[in-house]
Z-matrix of the N, CA and C atoms (Angstrom, degrees):
N
C 1 1.444
C 2 1.514 1 108.54
N 3 1.303 2 116.11 1 142.23
C 4 1.452 3 120.42 2 175.23
C 5 1.515 4 108.60 3 -82.51
N 6 1.312 5 116.96 4 127.30
C 7 1.462 6 120.43 5 178.75
C 8 1.517 7 108.40 6 -101.91
N 9 1.308 8 116.77 7 128.62
C 10 1.450 9 121.97 8 179.61
C 11 1.517 10 106.93 9 -118.64
N 12 1.319 11 116.67 10 127.85
C 13 1.462 12 120.48 11 -176.12
C 14 1.519 13 111.46 12 -74.45
N 15 1.297 14 114.97 13 162.52
C 16 1.458 15 120.86 14 174.73
C 17 1.512 16 113.15 15 81.88
N 18 1.326 17 114.62 16 -147.74
C 19 1.456 18 120.85 17 -174.59
C 20 1.521 19 112.95 18 -96.25
N 21 1.311 20 118.61 19 15.75
C 22 1.453 21 120.41 20 -177.32
C 23 1.517 22 111.76 21 -78.41
N 24 1.306 23 114.47 22 162.25
C 25 1.453 24 120.62 23 175.34
C 26 1.521 25 108.25 24 -79.20
N 27 1.328 26 116.39 25 139.14
C 28 1.456 27 122.35 26 -179.56
C 29 1.519 28 108.36 27 -101.07
N 30 1.331 29 116.14 28 135.23
C 31 1.451 30 122.11 29 -178.86
C 32 1.519 31 108.45 30 -118.31
N 33 1.333 32 117.46 31 135.34
C 34 1.456 33 119.97 32 179.84
C 35 1.517 34 110.71 33 -84.21
N 36 1.328 35 116.14 34 161.54
C 37 1.454 36 120.42 35 -179.94
C 38 1.515 37 112.26 36 -66.05
N 39 1.340 38 118.65 37 -22.12
C 40 1.466 39 120.58 38 178.83
C 41 1.519 40 111.88 39 -64.05
N 42 1.319 41 117.74 40 -22.43
C 43 1.457 42 120.37 41 178.73
C 44 1.520 43 110.70 42 -71.36
N 45 1.292 44 117.59 43 -12.33
C 46 1.446 45 121.25 44 -178.45
C 47 1.522 46 113.05 45 -88.47
N 48 1.328 47 117.66 46 3.25
C 49 1.467 48 121.40 47 177.59
C 50 1.518 49 109.23 48 -58.12
N 51 1.296 50 116.39 49 142.80
C 52 1.461 51 118.88 50 -178.94
C 53 1.513 52 111.15 51 -79.42
N 54 1.315 53 115.63 52 159.10
C 55 1.458 54 119.74 53 178.28
C 56 1.521 55 110.04 54 -65.53
N 57 1.342 56 117.76 55 -28.01
C 58 1.461 57 120.16 56 176.83
C 59 1.522 58 110.42 57 -62.88
N 60 1.353 59 117.50 58 -44.69
C 61 1.460 60 120.41 59 178.01
C 62 1.523 61 110.61 60 -61.31
N 63 1.332 62 116.94 61 -42.38
C 64 1.462 63 119.85 62 179.39
C 65 1.520 64 110.13 63 -63.03
N 66 1.330 65 117.23 64 -39.93
C 67 1.455 66 120.86 65 179.19
C 68 1.512 67 112.43 66 -65.08
N 69 1.324 68 117.47 67 -35.17
C 70 1.462 69 121.07 68 177.92
C 71 1.515 70 111.12 69 -68.00
N 72 1.310 71 118.25 70 -19.31
C 73 1.457 72 123.07 71 -177.95
C 74 1.531 73 111.27 72 -85.22
N 75 1.301 74 117.78 73 3.84
C 76 1.462 75 119.86 74 -178.39
C 77 1.516 76 110.19 75 87.37
N 78 1.309 77 117.08 76 -136.91
C 79 1.460 78 120.83 77 -176.59
C 80 1.520 79 112.52 78 -81.47
N 81 1.313 80 117.40 79 -9.43
C 82 1.452 81 120.95 80 -177.23
C 83 1.515 82 110.06 81 -77.69
N 84 1.314 83 117.75 82 124.92
C 85 1.459 84 121.80 83 174.64
C 86 1.512 85 107.80 84 -131.45
N 87 1.293 86 115.95 85 108.60
C 88 1.451 87 121.38 86 -175.93
C 89 1.516 88 109.23 87 -92.63
N 90 1.312 89 116.64 88 126.78
C 91 1.458 90 119.23 89 179.97
C 92 1.521 91 112.53 90 -101.44
N 93 1.310 92 117.55 91 -7.66
C 94 1.454 93 120.94 92 174.88
C 95 1.513 94 113.89 93 80.09
N 96 1.312 95 116.70 94 157.20
C 97 1.458 96 120.94 95 -178.81
C 98 1.528 97 112.34 96 -84.13
N 99 1.268 98 114.81 97 155.76
C 100 1.465 99 123.29 98 172.37
C 101 1.522 100 107.48 99 -118.84
N 102 1.307 101 117.12 100 147.95
C 103 1.455 102 120.95 101 173.48
C 104 1.516 103 107.39 102 -117.87
N 105 1.303 104 116.72 103 117.53
C 106 1.448 105 121.63 104 174.86
C 107 1.517 106 106.05 105 -92.42
N 108 1.308 107 116.38 106 93.25
C 109 1.456 108 121.33 107 -171.77
C 110 1.517 109 111.58 108 -61.28
N 111 1.294 110 118.31 109 -43.23
C 112 1.472 111 119.31 110 -175.61
C 113 1.519 112 112.13 111 -68.97
N 114 1.320 113 116.41 112 -22.55
C 115 1.458 114 119.21 113 -179.95
C 116 1.520 115 112.17 114 -104.80
N 117 1.305 116 117.65 115 -2.85
C 118 1.457 117 120.77 116 178.19
C 119 1.514 118 113.39 117 64.23
N 120 1.338 119 116.15 118 38.95
C 121 1.462 120 121.20 119 -174.34
C 122 1.515 121 111.02 120 -126.84
N 123 1.346 122 115.39 121 137.55
C 124 1.455 123 122.72 122 171.36
C 125 1.522 124 106.46 123 -106.38
N 126 1.318 125 116.96 124 131.69
C 127 1.455 126 121.90 125 176.59
C 128 1.516 127 107.95 126 -124.08
N 129 1.339 128 117.20 127 121.69
C 130 1.458 129 122.48 128 -179.82
C 131 1.527 130 108.53 129 -127.09
N 132 1.327 131 116.25 130 138.22
C 133 1.460 132 120.30 131 179.93
C 134 1.521 133 110.39 132 -136.07
N 135 1.319 134 115.94 133 153.72
C 136 1.463 135 121.69 134 175.25
C 137 1.525 136 108.15 135 -160.10
N 138 1.312 137 115.57 136 164.22
C 139 1.455 138 122.08 137 171.22
C 140 1.511 139 106.78 138 -121.58
N 141 1.334 140 116.31 139 125.89
C 142 1.457 141 121.40 140 -173.93
C 143 1.514 142 109.32 141 -122.80
N 144 1.321 143 117.48 142 136.25
C 145 1.461 144 123.26 143 -177.19
C 146 1.506 145 113.55 144 -79.63
N 147 1.321 146 116.29 145 61.77
C 148 1.457 147 122.75 146 175.67
C 149 1.528 148 106.30 147 -151.82
N 150 1.312 149 116.90 148 157.66
C 151 1.460 150 120.50 149 -178.63
C 152 1.527 151 111.06 150 -67.67
N 153 1.339 152 117.62 151 157.21
C 154 1.465 153 119.38 152 174.94
C 155 1.530 154 112.21 153 -56.87
N 156 1.322 155 117.41 154 -36.11
C 157 1.467 156 120.46 155 178.55
C 158 1.517 157 110.95 156 -61.90
N 159 1.330 158 116.44 157 -42.68
C 160 1.471 159 121.71 158 -178.95
C 161 1.526 160 110.69 159 -67.83
N 162 1.328 161 116.92 160 -42.65
C 163 1.466 162 121.44 161 178.99
C 164 1.532 163 109.72 162 -64.74
N 165 1.332 164 116.62 163 -42.17
C 166 1.464 165 121.55 164 178.87
C 167 1.527 166 110.66 165 -57.81
N 168 1.335 167 116.84 166 -47.60
C 169 1.472 168 120.27 167 179.49
C 170 1.519 169 111.50 168 -61.02
N 171 1.321 170 116.77 169 -41.66
C 172 1.460 171 120.04 170 -179.03
C 173 1.534 172 111.78 171 -65.25
N 174 1.325 173 116.60 172 -32.72
C 175 1.461 174 121.12 173 -177.28
C 176 1.524 175 114.99 174 -85.66
N 177 1.337 176 117.31 175 -32.94
C 178 1.461 177 118.70 176 -167.42
C 179 1.518 178 114.99 177 -123.34
N 180 1.325 179 117.44 178 20.41
C 181 1.460 180 121.49 179 171.80
C 182 1.521 181 107.83 180 -128.66
N 183 1.324 182 116.48 181 176.59
C 184 1.469 183 118.74 182 -179.87
C 185 1.528 184 112.23 183 -66.19
N 186 1.314 185 117.49 184 -3.53
C 187 1.466 186 120.58 185 173.16
C 188 1.527 187 110.90 186 -59.90
N 189 1.335 188 118.00 187 -25.89
C 190 1.460 189 119.59 188 -179.32
C 191 1.519 190 112.46 189 -59.93
N 192 1.345 191 117.22 190 -22.25
C 193 1.463 192 119.81 191 176.72
C 194 1.532 193 112.00 192 -64.49
N 195 1.336 194 116.51 193 -21.03
C 196 1.466 195 121.52 194 -179.09
C 197 1.520 196 113.15 195 -75.79
N 198 1.331 197 117.79 196 -22.01
C 199 1.464 198 118.46 197 -171.90
C 200 1.526 199 114.96 198 -136.16
N 201 1.323 200 119.81 199 -21.02
C 202 1.463 201 121.18 200 -172.51
C 203 1.523 202 109.61 201 -80.74
N 204 1.318 203 115.80 202 98.21
C 205 1.451 204 122.45 203 178.86
C 206 1.511 205 110.72 204 132.33
N 207 1.317 206 115.03 205 178.53
C 208 1.462 207 120.29 206 -179.90
C 209 1.527 208 109.39 207 -151.63
N 210 1.311 209 115.17 208 167.17
C 211 1.460 210 121.36 209 -178.06
C 212 1.535 211 112.36 210 -66.47
N 213 1.335 212 117.70 211 -18.52
C 214 1.465 213 119.29 212 -178.00
C 215 1.537 214 113.74 213 -111.01
N 216 1.334 215 117.83 214 7.55
C 217 1.470 216 119.38 215 178.84
C 218 1.530 217 110.37 216 -127.08
N 219 1.313 218 115.93 217 -84.16
C 220 1.455 219 122.44 218 -178.12
C 221 1.523 220 108.16 219 -159.20
N 222 1.316 221 116.29 220 169.11
C 223 1.474 222 122.81 221 174.62
C 224 1.517 223 107.96 222 -130.45
N 225 1.317 224 115.81 223 145.84
C 226 1.456 225 121.43 224 172.19
C 227 1.529 226 107.31 225 -92.87
N 228 1.320 227 117.01 226 128.24
C 229 1.461 228 121.94 227 -179.65
C 230 1.529 229 109.35 228 -136.74
N 231 1.300 230 115.79 229 169.73
C 232 1.468 231 123.52 230 175.79
C 233 1.533 232 113.18 231 53.96
N 234 1.339 233 115.86 232 41.19
C 235 1.466 234 121.02 233 177.94
C 236 1.524 235 109.82 234 -66.15
N 237 1.294 236 116.15 235 130.98
C 238 1.465 237 122.75 236 173.60
C 239 1.517 238 107.22 237 -138.21
N 240 1.351 239 116.06 238 140.27
C 241 1.461 240 117.88 239 178.19
C 242 1.515 241 111.44 240 -155.37
N 243 1.299 242 113.66 241 152.41
C 244 1.449 243 123.98 242 170.35
C 245 1.528 244 103.60 243 -116.23
N 246 1.327 245 116.30 244 88.78
C 247 1.457 246 123.83 245 -168.01
C 248 1.530 247 111.14 246 -76.26
N 249 1.323 248 114.58 247 78.32
C 250 1.465 249 123.17 248 176.67
C 251 1.524 250 107.02 249 -159.05
N 252 1.330 251 116.54 250 155.56
C 253 1.458 252 119.53 251 176.37
C 254 1.518 253 108.81 252 -57.69
N 255 1.318 254 116.62 253 128.33
C 256 1.453 255 122.21 254 -176.22
C 257 1.522 256 113.29 255 91.99
N 258 1.342 257 116.74 256 -13.00
C 259 1.459 258 120.80 257 177.07
C 260 1.521 259 110.59 258 -78.03
N 261 1.309 260 116.09 259 162.11
C 262 1.464 261 121.02 260 -178.65
C 263 1.524 262 110.78 261 -113.40
N 264 1.331 263 114.89 262 159.53
C 265 1.464 264 121.82 263 175.01
C 266 1.522 265 108.06 264 -134.40
N 267 1.332 266 114.61 265 154.49
C 268 1.460 267 120.00 266 175.50
C 269 1.522 268 108.85 267 -149.87
N 270 1.314 269 114.93 268 155.40
C 271 1.453 270 121.87 269 179.89
C 272 1.526 271 108.05 270 -153.38
N 273 1.314 272 116.17 271 154.50
C 274 1.465 273 121.37 272 172.73
C 275 1.523 274 107.56 273 -104.38
N 276 1.314 275 116.12 274 132.57
C 277 1.465 276 122.23 275 177.69
C 278 1.524 277 106.49 276 -102.53
N 279 1.343 278 116.04 277 110.91
C 280 1.470 279 121.30 278 -178.74
C 281 1.520 280 109.25 279 -99.39
N 282 1.330 281 116.36 280 104.49
C 283 1.458 282 121.22 281 179.95
C 284 1.527 283 110.10 282 -77.94
N 285 1.319 284 116.31 283 140.01
C 286 1.457 285 121.01 284 178.13
C 287 1.527 286 108.39 285 -64.15
N 288 1.325 287 115.61 286 125.07
C 289 1.456 288 120.64 287 178.87
C 290 1.513 289 114.07 288 67.08
N 291 1.323 290 117.12 289 16.32
C 292 1.457 291 119.53 290 -177.12
C 293 1.515 292 111.54 291 -142.20
N 294 1.299 293 115.25 292 -158.60
C 295 1.464 294 119.63 293 -174.89
C 296 1.534 295 113.22 294 -77.55
N 297 1.308 296 114.95 295 167.66
C 298 1.457 297 123.24 296 167.93
C 299 1.517 298 105.84 297 -108.35
N 300 1.334 299 116.23 298 124.10
C 301 1.459 300 120.94 299 -175.06
C 302 1.523 301 110.71 300 -126.92
N 303 1.335 302 116.97 301 150.61
C 304 1.456 303 120.32 302 -177.97
C 305 1.527 304 113.14 303 -88.20
N 306 1.324 305 114.72 304 151.78
C 307 1.465 306 123.04 305 170.28
C 308 1.516 307 106.50 306 -142.33
N 309 1.301 308 116.41 307 157.53
C 310 1.453 309 119.01 308 179.21
C 311 1.506 310 111.23 309 -176.17
N 312 1.323 311 114.71 310 -175.37
C 313 1.447 312 119.57 311 179.87
C 314 1.508 313 111.47 312 176.56
N 315 1.321 314 114.12 313 -165.74
C 316 1.458 315 121.95 314 -178.54
C 317 1.518 316 109.42 315 -124.45
N 318 1.334 317 116.10 316 138.34
C 319 1.452 318 120.88 317 173.21
C 320 1.521 319 108.46 318 -77.31
N 321 1.323 320 116.92 319 124.41
C 322 1.457 321 121.62 320 -178.94
C 323 1.524 322 112.03 321 -97.42
N 324 1.324 323 116.55 322 -34.65
C 325 1.464 324 121.85 323 -177.56
C 326 1.517 325 108.86 324 -150.84
N 327 1.330 326 116.23 325 135.53
C 328 1.461 327 120.18 326 177.61
C 329 1.519 328 109.40 327 -138.20
N 330 1.331 329 115.24 328 122.06
C 331 1.457 330 123.25 329 168.81
C 332 1.524 331 103.99 330 -120.40
N 333 1.341 332 117.54 331 98.24
C 334 1.469 333 119.94 332 -173.11
C 335 1.528 334 112.93 333 -47.19
N 336 1.319 335 114.58 334 133.66
C 337 1.464 336 125.07 335 176.58
C 338 1.525 337 113.09 336 69.21
N 339 1.350 338 117.93 337 6.43
C 340 1.460 339 120.00 338 -178.80
C 341 1.537 340 113.08 339 -131.85
N 342 1.331 341 117.27 340 -49.55
C 343 1.462 342 119.23 341 -173.15
C 344 1.525 343 111.11 342 -149.79
N 345 1.332 344 115.49 343 134.92
C 346 1.461 345 122.05 344 172.78
C 347 1.528 346 107.30 345 -135.75
N 348 1.327 347 115.13 346 130.03
C 349 1.466 348 121.20 347 174.71
C 350 1.525 349 106.28 348 -121.16
N 351 1.331 350 115.94 349 128.78
C 352 1.468 351 119.45 350 178.28
C 353 1.509 352 110.59 351 -147.13
N 354 1.318 353 114.94 352 157.69
C 355 1.453 354 120.03 353 173.66
C 356 1.525 355 108.29 354 -86.69
N 357 1.324 356 115.37 355 160.48
C 358 1.466 357 121.05 356 174.51
C 359 1.522 358 107.97 357 -139.72
N 360 1.309 359 115.11 358 130.77
C 361 1.459 360 121.56 359 175.69
C 362 1.520 361 107.78 360 -137.56
N 363 1.310 362 115.98 361 135.26
C 364 1.458 363 119.53 362 174.11
C 365 1.519 364 108.02 363 -81.55
N 366 1.320 365 117.15 364 136.63
C 367 1.461 366 121.93 365 178.52
C 368 1.517 367 110.98 366 -88.31
N 369 1.311 368 116.30 367 31.40
C 370 1.458 369 123.46 368 -179.88
C 371 1.524 370 106.67 369 -156.95
N 372 1.288 371 118.11 370 170.90
C 373 1.457 372 120.75 371 -179.06
C 374 1.526 373 110.46 372 -86.10
N 375 1.320 374 115.72 373 91.06
C 376 1.467 375 122.17 374 176.93
C 377 1.526 376 107.81 375 -58.24
N 378 1.344 377 118.46 376 135.99
C 379 1.463 378 120.49 377 -173.02
C 380 1.535 379 115.22 378 -58.88
N 381 1.337 380 118.67 379 -30.11
C 382 1.465 381 119.66 380 -178.73
C 383 1.521 382 113.40 381 -115.97
N 384 1.337 383 117.79 382 -6.38
C 385 1.461 384 120.79 383 -176.67
C 386 1.523 385 113.03 384 -126.04
N 387 1.323 386 117.02 385 -15.79
C 388 1.458 387 119.86 386 -176.67
C 389 1.516 388 109.93 387 63.09
N 390 1.329 389 116.19 388 -133.74
C 391 1.467 390 121.53 389 178.78
C 392 1.530 391 110.80 390 -110.68
N 393 1.315 392 115.67 391 24.92
C 394 1.460 393 122.10 392 179.47
C 395 1.529 394 110.42 393 -58.35
N 396 1.320 395 117.09 394 128.97
C 397 1.462 396 120.57 395 176.22
C 398 1.525 397 109.28 396 -78.96
N 399 1.321 398 116.47 397 134.80
C 400 1.455 399 122.69 398 175.73
C 401 1.529 400 108.41 399 -122.48
N 402 1.319 401 115.76 400 168.43
C 403 1.464 402 121.23 401 179.69
C 404 1.517 403 109.29 402 -124.71
N 405 1.331 404 115.32 403 131.09
C 406 1.467 405 122.15 404 179.82
C 407 1.529 406 108.28 405 -113.67
N 408 1.332 407 116.05 406 128.18
C 409 1.457 408 122.12 407 172.78
C 410 1.515 409 107.39 408 -115.00
N 411 1.315 410 116.48 409 125.97
C 412 1.453 411 121.90 410 -179.83
C 413 1.529 412 107.63 411 -118.47
N 414 1.334 413 115.95 412 119.13
C 415 1.458 414 121.92 413 178.44
C 416 1.517 415 109.48 414 -110.69
N 417 1.325 416 116.71 415 134.04
C 418 1.459 417 123.25 416 177.59
C 419 1.524 418 108.17 417 -121.71
N 420 1.324 419 116.71 418 134.26
C 421 1.467 420 120.84 419 178.80
C 422 1.517 421 109.54 420 -142.49
N 423 1.347 422 117.38 421 136.60
C 424 1.457 423 119.00 422 177.03
C 425 1.532 424 110.26 423 -66.94
N 426 1.347 425 115.96 424 132.54
C 427 1.460 426 121.54 425 176.98
C 428 1.518 427 109.23 426 -145.10
N 429 1.314 428 117.00 427 123.06
C 430 1.469 429 122.82 428 173.00
C 431 1.525 430 114.23 429 42.30
N 432 1.312 431 117.64 430 53.41
C 433 1.451 432 120.76 431 177.32
C 434 1.514 433 114.86 432 76.75
N 435 1.313 434 117.42 433 8.91
C 436 1.458 435 121.15 434 179.40
C 437 1.512 436 109.65 435 -140.75
N 438 1.324 437 115.39 436 -152.28
C 439 1.454 438 121.35 437 -179.03
C 440 1.517 439 109.86 438 -134.49
N 441 1.319 440 115.33 439 129.91
C 442 1.456 441 120.56 440 168.69
C 443 1.513 442 106.98 441 -87.09
N 444 1.307 443 116.28 442 129.74
C 445 1.463 444 120.67 443 179.57
C 446 1.522 445 108.66 444 -121.38
N 447 1.322 446 115.21 445 131.99
C 448 1.458 447 121.78 446 175.50
C 449 1.522 448 107.39 447 -125.52
N 450 1.319 449 115.54 448 127.23
C 451 1.465 450 121.75 449 176.68
C 452 1.518 451 107.25 450 -114.82
N 453 1.317 452 116.02 451 123.40
C 454 1.466 453 122.37 452 175.75
C 455 1.526 454 106.41 453 -115.75
N 456 1.326 455 115.98 454 115.44
C 457 1.464 456 121.81 455 -177.09
C 458 1.525 457 107.25 456 -114.86
N 459 1.327 458 116.42 457 111.46
C 460 1.460 459 122.77 458 -173.83
C 461 1.521 460 111.66 459 -112.83
N 462 1.332 461 114.76 460 159.19
C 463 1.459 462 120.08 461 175.63
C 464 1.514 463 113.59 462 115.07
N 465 1.333 464 116.63 463 17.42
C 466 1.459 465 120.80 464 -176.91
C 467 1.531 466 113.25 465 -101.28
N 468 1.326 467 118.45 466 11.29
C 469 1.460 468 120.42 467 178.54
C 470 1.528 469 108.79 468 -56.29
N 471 1.325 470 115.89 469 126.09
C 472 1.457 471 120.89 470 -177.68
C 473 1.517 472 114.16 471 83.67
N 474 1.330 473 116.43 472 0.48
C 475 1.473 474 122.09 473 -179.15
C 476 1.529 475 109.36 474 -127.36
N 477 1.336 476 116.81 475 59.64
C 478 1.471 477 121.00 476 -174.40
C 479 1.520 478 112.73 477 -58.65
N 480 1.322 479 118.03 478 -43.82
C 481 1.468 480 120.03 479 -178.94
C 482 1.525 481 110.50 480 -64.95
N 483 1.320 482 117.22 481 -39.88
C 484 1.467 483 120.67 482 177.24
C 485 1.525 484 110.03 483 -62.80
N 486 1.334 485 117.95 484 -40.01
C 487 1.471 486 121.06 485 177.88
C 488 1.516 487 110.45 486 -61.35
N 489 1.313 488 116.73 487 -45.06
C 490 1.475 489 119.98 488 179.25
C 491 1.536 490 111.00 489 -62.52
N 492 1.328 491 116.49 490 -43.83
C 493 1.469 492 119.87 491 179.00
C 494 1.522 493 111.62 492 -63.23
N 495 1.321 494 117.33 493 -39.95
C 496 1.461 495 120.20 494 179.42
C 497 1.528 496 111.55 495 -71.56
N 498 1.315 497 118.08 496 -31.57
C 499 1.476 498 120.22 497 173.89
C 500 1.523 499 109.73 498 -61.30
N 501 1.334 500 116.10 499 -46.71
C 502 1.467 501 119.59 500 177.21
C 503 1.522 502 110.41 501 -62.93
N 504 1.333 503 116.83 502 -36.97
C 505 1.462 504 121.13 503 178.36
C 506 1.518 505 111.83 504 -63.87
N 507 1.341 506 118.05 505 -46.30
C 508 1.469 507 119.95 506 179.19
C 509 1.526 508 111.48 507 -64.99
N 510 1.315 509 116.40 508 -33.11
C 511 1.467 510 119.85 509 175.79
C 512 1.533 511 109.88 510 -60.32
N 513 1.328 512 116.73 511 -46.88
C 514 1.469 513 120.65 512 177.68
C 515 1.524 514 111.24 513 -63.63
N 516 1.333 515 116.84 514 -45.29
C 517 1.468 516 120.91 515 -176.27
C 518 1.527 517 110.69 516 -61.04
N 519 1.319 518 117.94 517 -44.95
C 520 1.468 519 119.29 518 179.90
C 521 1.528 520 111.42 519 -66.54
N 522 1.310 521 116.76 520 -32.65
C 523 1.475 522 119.50 521 175.68
C 524 1.531 523 109.91 522 -67.88
N 525 1.343 524 117.38 523 -44.32
C 526 1.466 525 121.02 524 177.80
C 527 1.525 526 110.47 525 -60.13
N 528 1.339 527 116.24 526 -42.53
C 529 1.463 528 120.59 527 179.82
C 530 1.524 529 110.67 528 -61.89
N 531 1.316 530 117.18 529 -45.87
C 532 1.465 531 120.95 530 178.37
C 533 1.524 532 110.54 531 -62.93
N 534 1.315 533 117.51 532 -43.60
C 535 1.468 534 120.51 533 179.04
C 536 1.525 535 111.15 534 -62.07
N 537 1.321 536 116.84 535 -36.74
C 538 1.457 537 121.19 536 179.52
C 539 1.524 538 111.77 537 -69.69
N 540 1.320 539 116.14 538 -45.49
C 541 1.463 540 120.04 539 -176.58
C 542 1.521 541 113.30 540 -82.56
N 543 1.314 542 117.17 541 -20.67
C 544 1.466 543 122.82 542 179.71
C 545 1.521 544 109.73 543 -132.40
N 546 1.321 545 118.75 544 65.32
C 547 1.463 546 120.23 545 -171.95
C 548 1.526 547 114.61 546 -59.78
N 549 1.313 548 118.57 547 -25.38
C 550 1.464 549 121.57 548 178.28
C 551 1.519 550 112.09 549 -114.80
N 552 1.321 551 116.34 550 19.30
C 553 1.456 552 119.54 551 -177.36
C 554 1.526 553 111.57 552 75.24
N 555 1.326 554 116.41 553 13.84
C 556 1.453 555 121.98 554 -179.50
C 557 1.513 556 108.01 555 -117.66
N 558 1.303 557 117.36 556 137.03
C 559 1.451 558 121.54 557 -178.56
C 560 1.527 559 110.96 558 -57.52
N 561 1.341 560 115.47 559 139.38
C 562 1.458 561 121.57 560 177.31
C 563 1.518 562 109.68 561 -115.57
N 564 1.328 563 116.20 562 38.93
C 565 1.470 564 119.63 563 -179.31
C 566 1.510 565 110.65 564 -55.84
N 567 1.355 566 115.26 565 139.50
C 568 1.464 567 118.36 566 170.20
C 569 1.489 568 109.86 567 -115.39
């Protein structure tokens, strides 16, 4: 990732992918996350060749255990949720060769297949964020036979390194999601 000092926006190297590479990936076009350091916000966007309904299910049901993570990073397990405003969610983060730690939060707003806003808090002392509560807004919109997804993760003011790490994390997560829903670069809409 390119680190830019001060109050500038930080852009990851994944944003430098050529349009030819994106075209070879099928309908998936990843634009990469941005970190607005002065505002403590991570913004990640992608276009995925699946319906908003399909993307919503993959993100907000226990189906996420099937794809969120990798053999060399971590896996999300034990997903539980009460998918309604005021409901809570929890998950176990199983690090490769390391501990299993809890994370969770509360759903603040839900518009099925369009918008979900929830808090996120680690149930352990994250090395760069501690137990700071953050807010994630996920927007889904139909675009050209697929779904445009925008993730806005706020609450990193004063936690620049945590913001950068979470930007890299959202970049991986959106790639994993696209790989899961489009395993051959072809839309798997249902």
